[in-house]
C-alpha angles and dihedrals in degrees: 000000000000118000112223119204122201120221121227090260094052095049113094110187119172126183111245127199109219092192091061120087121205109248094220125049121228090248092060093045091055085063088067094053096092093047093048091050089053092048095051089050092052092045091055089051093052093048092045089053094046097044097034088223134098114279128180125191126190135180115259129184123332115220133177115220138164111250093247090052090051095049094045090051093058119106121242118263108018140133122268129171123182134188129196116237123225130234097005097052124220128090132267113218126205115199120202111181118222094257090057095040092053090048089053092050092049092050092045090055093049102271130122098247093236095104122120114275112243115230098238139082124273118283118233092260092047089047091056094047094052089043092059093050093046092051090056089052093050090048087068094063099081090051092049093051095040096099089060104030139351109245133162134204119243131186114357122205131175126205137173097225139044090230090070093044114114109215147126134321114293095248095048113120118236136187113233111205114198118217130201111204120193115193125195087351086280114066116068120190138166128239135161144207121217114207118183118218093245084071099037101047098063090047092049090049089051092052093048092050091049091049092051091050092048091049091049092050090047092052092046093050099041098084093044092049090047090053092047091051091048092051089049092055114113113233130191110248119192133193113211115212117203117271119260122208119214131175118238090251093053091047093048091049094057116122133178109285096031117132120220112206117224093210086222131113113248088234095059113103124246129203124267112195139179112220105322093330123102109234110172146322127265136176125225114259138147134242110200108311093337125097111232144159130235119218111235133183113267 
């Protein structure tokens, strides 16, 4: 057995409070997966349109943090833009670290986005350019959440530090959605969205109500749909003519054009069966130029 030793850069150790309980169970978080996938797809479309270059956005890790933990973990300086959510209240915060923000500015001005990141905060012009791009991303939120709940985006503000970020109470739990952003199929950067529970809980409740109604409708319509499918199934139906007995001499003497008598009156019923089961009786008849049989009472 080989012993693998991790370097300092490979170790990712995070403090964990065992007395803290996550506000949302994993089962409820999974309900958000389709919405988050739609959101990242729409974010990629908005960034592609703004930058005129291919952009891919994927969901990263989902983590639950208190608001004060989230703010204290943000780097200084950085880029943050927040938007109030109507009618749930609360603010959704989009975090674009400086490395990603600088790459966005470089691409927006015609570069490749692969240049070295300067160790400074954004200038006023750079801040405005990133703000325009971030506003386009936040504008996709209502469309992504529309299948579950109608929301709208209110006032939007951008800051360079978590200290100036208006938000929730320090103890309020938030969902931190990690984002992997790939620019020009070359540059890969990290970003995140912070969504407080005051925004998430009404949306999750709406999703669960919708799922319950959908399941109830599915249960109610299942027997009817099964019956309809059964009634549409094609079955092999046979009409059994009476047996005719011929001697070997008579059988061997048959030639094309000979008529074999059935020795049975035309008005006498014959058997109509489904598979090997007798179903009803019928009598030979005709409809136009077609030979048919008419069902009769036994």
